[in-house]
C-alpha positions as CSV (number, residue, x, y, z in Angstrom):
1,M,6.2,-7.4,-22.0
2,I,7.2,-6.6,-18.3
3,N,4.9,-8.5,-15.8
4,K,4.0,-5.6,-13.4
5,A,4.1,-8.2,-10.3
6,E,7.5,-9.2,-10.9
7,G,8.6,-5.4,-10.3
8,K,7.0,-5.2,-7.1
9,L,8.8,-5.8,-3.8
10,P,7.6,-8.2,-1.1
11,K,5.3,-6.8,1.3
12,E,7.5,-8.0,4.3
13,L,10.5,-6.0,2.9
14,V,8.3,-3.0,2.5
15,H,7.1,-3.1,5.8
16,M,10.7,-3.6,7.3
17,A,12.0,-0.7,5.3
18,F,9.1,1.4,6.8
19,I,10.1,0.4,10.3
20,L,13.6,1.0,10.0
21,V,13.1,4.3,8.4
22,L,10.6,5.5,11.1
23,G,13.7,4.6,13.6
24,A,15.7,7.0,11.5
25,I,13.4,10.0,11.4
26,A,14.1,11.2,14.9
27,P,17.9,11.4,14.6
28,M,17.4,13.1,11.2
29,L,15.3,15.7,12.7
30,D,17.4,16.1,15.9
31,T,20.6,17.0,13.8
32,T,18.8,20.5,12.7
33,M,16.3,20.9,15.4
34,V,18.6,22.2,18.0
35,N,20.0,24.9,15.9
36,I,16.6,27.1,16.5
37,A,17.1,27.1,20.1
38,V,20.9,28.0,20.3
39,N,20.1,31.6,21.8
40,Q,17.7,30.0,24.2
41,F,20.2,27.7,25.4
42,A,22.9,30.4,25.9
43,Y,20.1,32.5,28.1
44,D,18.9,29.4,29.9
45,F,22.3,28.0,31.1
46,H,23.9,31.4,31.3
47,T,26.6,30.9,29.1
48,S,28.3,31.9,25.8
49,L,27.6,31.2,22.4
50,N,31.0,29.7,22.0
51,T,30.3,27.2,24.7
52,I,26.5,26.8,23.3
53,Q,28.1,25.6,19.8
54,W,29.5,22.8,21.3
55,V,25.8,21.3,21.8
56,I,25.6,21.2,17.9
57,T,29.4,20.5,17.1
58,G,29.6,17.8,19.5
59,Y,26.6,16.0,18.1
60,V,28.0,16.5,14.7
61,L,31.3,15.2,15.4
62,A,29.9,12.3,17.4
63,T,27.7,11.2,14.3
64,A,30.8,11.3,12.3
65,I,32.9,9.2,14.7
66,A,30.2,6.5,14.8
67,V,29.8,5.7,11.2
68,P,32.9,3.4,11.2
69,F,31.9,1.7,14.2
70,S,28.6,0.8,12.6
71,G,30.5,-1.5,10.3
72,W,32.6,-2.8,12.8
73,L,29.7,-3.6,15.0
74,I,27.6,-5.1,12.2
75,N,30.4,-7.6,11.6
76,R,31.0,-8.7,14.8
77,F,27.4,-8.9,16.0
78,D,23.8,-9.1,15.1
79,G,22.8,-6.2,13.0
80,K,19.1,-6.2,14.5
81,H,20.2,-6.0,17.9
82,I,22.7,-3.2,17.3
83,Y,20.3,-1.3,15.7
84,L,17.8,-1.7,18.5
85,A,20.4,-0.8,20.9
86,A,21.1,2.5,19.3
87,E,17.6,3.4,19.1
88,L,17.3,2.8,22.6
89,L,20.4,4.6,23.6
90,F,19.2,7.3,21.3
91,L,15.9,7.6,23.4
92,I,17.7,7.4,26.6
93,S,20.2,10.2,25.5
94,S,17.2,12.4,24.0
95,V,15.3,12.3,27.2
96,L,18.6,12.8,29.5
97,S,19.2,15.7,27.0
98,G,15.8,17.4,27.6
99,A,16.3,17.1,31.4
100,S,19.9,18.6,31.4
101,W,20.7,20.8,34.6
102,S,24.0,22.3,33.2
103,I,25.6,23.1,29.9
104,G,28.4,20.4,30.8
105,S,25.4,17.7,31.0
106,L,23.5,18.8,28.0
107,I,26.8,18.6,25.9
108,A,27.7,15.2,27.2
109,F,24.2,13.8,26.6
110,R,24.2,15.4,23.1
111,L,27.9,13.5,22.5
112,I,26.0,10.3,23.3
113,Q,22.8,11.2,21.3
114,G,25.2,11.9,18.3
115,F,26.9,8.7,18.5
116,S,23.9,6.4,18.6
117,A,22.3,8.6,15.5
118,G,25.6,8.1,13.7
119,L,25.1,4.3,14.1
120,I,21.4,4.1,13.1
121,I,21.8,5.4,9.4
122,P,24.6,3.0,8.4
123,L,22.9,0.1,10.2
124,L,19.5,0.8,8.5
125,T,21.2,1.0,4.9
126,T,23.2,-2.4,5.8
127,L,20.3,-4.1,7.0
128,L,18.3,-3.2,4.1
129,V,21.0,-4.5,1.5
130,K,21.1,-8.0,3.5
131,A,17.4,-8.2,3.5
132,A,16.6,-7.0,0.1
133,G,19.6,-7.8,-1.8
134,Q,21.2,-5.4,-4.6
135,E,18.6,-6.0,-7.1
136,N,16.0,-4.3,-4.8
137,M,18.2,-1.8,-3.3
138,G,17.0,0.8,-6.1
139,K,13.4,0.3,-5.4
140,L,13.8,1.2,-1.5
141,M,15.8,4.3,-2.2
142,S,12.6,6.2,-2.2
143,I,11.7,4.8,1.4
144,V,15.2,5.1,2.8
145,G,15.8,8.8,1.3
146,L,12.5,10.0,3.1
147,P,13.9,10.7,6.6
148,I,17.4,12.1,4.9
149,I,15.5,14.7,2.7
150,L,12.6,15.3,5.4
151,G,14.8,15.8,8.5
152,P,16.7,19.0,7.5
153,I,13.6,20.3,6.3
154,L,11.4,19.6,9.0
155,G,13.5,19.6,11.9
156,P,13.7,23.5,12.5
157,V,10.1,23.8,11.8
158,I,9.3,21.3,14.5
159,G,12.2,22.8,16.9
160,G,10.6,26.4,16.3
161,G,7.3,24.9,17.3
162,L,8.7,23.2,20.7
């Protein structure tokens, strides 16, 4: 007979997972949120659709470039501090993206935003594996998978509302 108490995760681990996942929700939403505003950006910045597409393409490319860097960074420095720095960089670049004065500044800030977002998800997973161990990772996947599933679904809805 299986003891139900043995199958439960420690509360500290669940709290840590929720905190890390909470920090990953904004980057996941942001990945698809901007897609709704492409035409409005072209109108507001008086530029072509080809130029506006760099707002999205640059973000995705910067995200992809950041993933290998996250492994290198976590091997050289403390993962917690890197995660917090990535969150702070994402916040600052998000504010600057919202305050962009030209299409060039928007693209530049979105590149920084994409790079920081690309650090957050791999760091989240690495920190959880280190804290939980391989034996508990399967139990944590439902918590970790939440922003990955909800981001693409809710991003356009929230972006349309804004």
